[in-house]
C-alpha positions in Angstrom: 0.0 0.0 0.0 1.3 3.4 -0.9 2.4 5.9 1.8 0.5 9.1 2.4 3.7 11.0 3.0 7.4 10.5 4.0 7.1 11.6 7.6 4.3 11.8 10.1 5.0 13.8 13.2 2.8 13.6 16.3 2.8 16.9 18.2 3.3 20.4 17.0 5.4 21.6 19.9 8.8 23.2 19.4 10.6 19.9 18.7 8.0 18.4 16.5 7.6 21.5 14.4 11.3 22.2 14.1 11.9 18.6 12.9 9.0 19.0 10.4 10.4 22.2 9.1 13.9 20.8 8.6 12.6 17.7 6.9 10.4 19.6 4.5 13.2 22.0 3.6 15.1 18.9 2.5 12.3 17.9 0.1 10.4 15.4 2.2 6.6 15.4 2.5 5.7 15.9 6.1 2.3 15.7 7.9 2.3 17.4 11.3 -0.6 16.3 13.6 -1.5 18.4 16.6 -4.3 17.6 19.0 -5.0 21.2 20.0 -7.1 23.4 17.8 -4.4 26.1 17.9 -0.8 25.0 18.1 0.8 26.1 21.4 -2.5 26.3 23.4 -1.7 23.1 25.2 2.0 23.7 25.5 3.7 25.0 28.6 7.3 26.1 29.2 9.1 28.3 31.8 9.5 30.8 29.1 13.2 31.5 28.5 14.5 30.5 25.1 18.3 30.4 24.4 18.3 31.2 20.7 21.5 29.6 19.4 19.6 26.5 18.1 16.8 28.6 16.7 19.4 30.7 14.8 20.7 27.5 13.1 17.2 26.6 12.0 15.9 30.1 11.0 18.9 32.5 10.8 16.5 35.5 10.3 14.2 34.6 13.2 14.7 38.1 14.8 12.7 39.7 12.0 9.4 37.9 12.5 9.5 35.8 15.7 7.1 36.9 18.5 9.8 37.3 21.1 9.0 39.1 24.3 12.2 40.6 25.9 15.9 40.0 25.4 17.3 38.8 28.7 19.9 41.4 29.8 19.6 41.1 33.6 19.9 37.9 35.5 19.9 37.1 39.2 20.0 34.2 41.5 18.4 34.5 44.9 19.0 32.0 47.8 15.9 32.2 49.9 15.6 32.0 53.7 12.2 32.0 55.4 12.2 35.8 55.7 14.8 37.1 53.3 17.2 36.4 50.4 20.8 36.6 49.3 20.9 37.7 45.7 23.7 37.5 43.1 23.1 39.7 40.0 24.6 39.9 36.6 24.2 42.3 33.6 25.9 39.8 31.3 23.9 36.6 31.2 25.7 33.8 29.4 24.3 33.1 25.9 21.6 35.1 24.0 18.2 34.3 25.4 14.7 35.8 25.1 11.5 35.4 27.1 8.7 33.9 25.0 5.1 32.9 25.5 4.3 29.5 23.8 0.8 30.6 22.9 2.4 33.2 20.6 5.6 31.5 19.7 4.4 28.0 18.6 1.8 29.2 16.0 4.6 31.4 14.5 6.9 28.4 14.3 4.2 26.3 12.7 3.6 29.0 10.1 7.3 29.0 9.3 7.2 25.2 8.8 4.1 25.6 6.5 6.1 28.0 4.4 8.6 25.1 3.8 5.7 22.8 2.7 4.7 21.1 6.0 1.0 20.2 6.2 -0.2 20.8 9.7 -3.5 19.4 10.9 -4.7 20.9 14.2 -7.4 19.2 16.2 -6.1 15.7 15.2 -6.1 13.0 17.8 -3.8 10.0 17.2 -5.4 7.0 18.8 -2.7 4.5 18.1 0.4 3.8 16.0 -0.2 1.6 12.9 2.2 -1.3 12.7 2.9 -4.0 10.2 5.3 -6.9 10.8 6.8 -5.3 13.9 7.4 -2.0 12.1 5.7 1.4 12.8 4.5 2.6 9.4 1.7 5.1 10.3 -0.9 6.3 12.7 -4.6 5.5 13.4 -6.9 8.6 13.8 -10.4 7.4 14.4 -11.4 5.3 11.5 -8.5 6.5 9.3 -5.1 5.0 8.8 -2.4 7.4 7.7 0.7 5.7 6.4 4.3 7.1 6.3 7.8 5.9 5.8 8.6 7.1 9.3 6.8 8.3 12.4 8.1 10.9 14.9 6.6 10.9 18.4 6.8 14.4 19.8 4.1 13.9 22.4 5.8 15.6 25.3 7.0 14.3 28.6 3.9 12.2 29.1 4.5 10.0 26.0 1.3 7.9 26.1 1.5 6.4 22.6 5.2 5.3 23.0 4.4 3.7 26.4 1.2 2.0 25.2 3.0 0.4 22.3 5.9 -0.7 24.4 8.5 1.5 22.7 9.6 3.1 26.0 9.0 2.5 29.7 7.6 5.0 32.1 10.4 7.3 33.4 11.6 7.0 37.0 10.2 9.6 39.3 13.6 10.9 40.3 14.2 11.9 36.6 11.0 14.0 36.4 9.8 17.2 37.9 6.6 19.2 38.0 6.6 22.7 36.7 3.8 25.0 37.9 3.5 28.3 36.1 1.3 31.5 36.3 1.3 34.4 33.8 0.6 37.7 35.5 -0.4 40.9 33.8 1.6 44.1 34.4 1.9 47.3 32.4 5.2 47.6 30.4 6.2 50.8 32.1 5.7 49.1 35.5 7.8 46.2 34.4 10.7 48.3 33.3 10.6 50.5 36.4 10.3 47.5 38.8 13.1 45.5 37.2 15.3 48.4 36.2 14.9 47.8 32.5 14.8 50.0 29.3 14.5 49.6 25.6 12.9 46.2 25.6 15.4 44.7 28.0 14.3 41.7 30.0 15.1 40.1 33.3 15.4 36.5 34.4 15.2 36.0 38.2 16.0 32.5 39.6 15.3 31.4 43.1 16.5 28.4 45.2 15.9 27.3 48.8 12.7 26.5 50.7 10.5 26.5 47.6 9.4 22.9 47.8 9.0 22.7 51.6 12.8 22.6 52.3 13.3 19.9 49.7 15.2 20.3 46.3 13.4 22.6 43.9 13.7 26.0 42.3 11.6 28.9 40.9 11.8 31.6 38.2 10.4 34.9 37.1 10.8 36.1 33.6 9.7 39.5 32.3 7.6 39.6 29.1 6.3 42.7 27.2 3.1 43.1 29.3 3.2 40.1 31.6 5.4 38.2 34.1 6.0 34.5 33.9 6.3 33.1 37.4 6.8 29.5 38.3 8.3 26.7 40.4 10.0 23.5 39.4 10.0 20.7 42.0 11.3 17.1 41.5 8.5 14.5 41.8 10.7 12.9 44.6 10.4 16.2 46.5 6.7 16.4 46.1 6.1 13.0 47.5 7.9 14.0 50.7 6.5 17.5 51.0 4.0 18.3 53.7 2.6 21.0 51.4 0.3 20.0 48.5 1.8 20.8 45.1 -1.2 23.1 44.4 -0.2 25.3 47.3 3.5 25.6 46.6 3.3 28.4 44.1 0.8 30.3 46.2 3.1 30.1 49.1 6.1 31.1 47.1 4.2 34.3 45.9 4.0 35.4 49.6 7.7 35.3 50.2 9.1 38.7 51.2 11.6 38.7 48.3 8.9 37.8 45.8 5.8 39.6 46.9 7.0 43.2 46.0 7.9 41.9 42.5 4.3 40.8 41.7 2.3 43.4 43.5 -0.7 44.9 41.5 -0.7 42.0 39.0 -3.6 39.9 37.9 -3.5 36.3 36.9 -3.9 35.7 33.2 -2.9 32.0 32.8 -2.1 29.1 35.1 -0.9 25.6 34.3 1.3 22.6 35.2 3.6 20.5 33.2 5.8 17.5 33.6 9.5 18.3 33.1 12.1 15.6 32.3 15.2 17.0 33.9 17.8 14.2 33.9 19.4 15.0 30.6 21.3 12.3 28.8 21.3 9.9 31.8 17.5 9.8 31.9 16.9 9.3 28.1 15.2 6.0 27.2 17.7 3.2 26.4 15.9 2.7 23.0 14.6 6.0 21.6 14.2 5.0 18.0 13.6 1.8 16.1 11.9 0.3 13.1 10.0 3.2 11.6 9.9 5.5 14.6 11.9 7.9 16.8 11.3 10.2 19.7 12.0 13.9 19.9 11.6 16.7 22.4 10.4 16.0 25.9 9.4 12.5 24.7 13.2 12.0 24.3 13.7 13.3 27.9 16.7 15.4 26.8 15.8 18.5 28.9 18.6 19.5 31.3 18.2 21.0 34.7 21.5 22.7 35.6 20.4 23.3 39.2 20.0 27.0 38.4 18.0 26.9 35.2 16.1 24.3 33.1 17.3 24.1 29.5 14.3 22.7 27.6 13.4 24.6 24.5 16.9 25.0 23.1 17.5 21.3 23.8 14.3 20.5 21.9 15.5 22.5 18.9 18.9 20.8 19.0 17.4 17.4 19.2 15.0 18.2 16.4 17.9 18.9 14.1 19.4 15.5 15.0 16.1 13.8 14.4 15.7 15.5 11.0 19.2 14.7 9.9 18.4 11.0 10.7 15.2 11.0 8.8 16.6 12.7 5.8 19.4 10.2 5.6 17.0 7.3 6.1 14.7 8.5 3.3 17.6 8.3 0.9 17.4 4.5 1.1 14.6 2.7 -0.7 14.5 -0.1 2.0 13.1 0.8 5.4 15.8 1.6 8.0 16.1 0.9 11.7 16.6 4.5 12.8 18.3 3.9 16.1 22.0 3.5 15.1 22.1 6.7 13.0 19.9 8.6 15.5 22.1 7.5 18.4 25.1 8.8 16.5 23.5 12.1 15.7 22.2 12.6 19.3 25.5 11.8 20.9 27.4 14.1 18.5 
């Protein structure tokens, strides 16, 4: 039976869309399936994007990307119950911008569509379609869509990959829970409060006592007209905490070092998200195979440095490795086991 396209990608997050864009640019036919009606509406990140990997994919991204503020001020605060010791820098390492996924993801999908990617929003993938032990498509309701290769970019909670036995559920110590709130604040108030000018942005990082005296951290990023405020707590910390996860962010907002920063704000968005934070050591042993590969949070390549979580740039870098693998595989007439080449590209 004839394939509907070369590549089917499940999930139009940053990794899935970047992989689709790169593959289409190389001449492959790509179908990008997204369960949300609007790409980005179900995606959540802390909100700081290191742009080195985006520049490799789209060198002129500055001209059209819906970036918020360029991070020029960075601080790390070590919290005590009633105070903080803060270390500040006006020279953050590496160019980075604050972003809002609800704006950024649709833009990235539009860039992919310019390269020929066909994106179908509101598409729910019920199962992978397999023949003779090989993944060769997806099942959406009564429809079977066939492709030479399938990319799973479902996110940290990779239901399809687990259901089909491609990966096992990650260990709790390799996962964290991110809880984030977007707060409205006038641009002039943001710039006055955080000592900014000319579209400058600030990244404030916090450690100590955030997850009930257990390991965990918090962040505050300035956007154009909002603040992104959140905490990241390892699941192992949450199971030991005396404070419910739902109360941790609310309690953090009342800390004396934080409360003045968010005064006179109103809540615009609130959400939670699983974060794979173990880096290479927590990646699945087998993250590709006959007809399939993982990318993005499904690959669990996000890195928690202890000060910041590097997720979006790692997703973009991983997407490039995945795309290189798929482009090479499609040069062969016979179906390829993707793991050896993908492993080489990821490790490189």
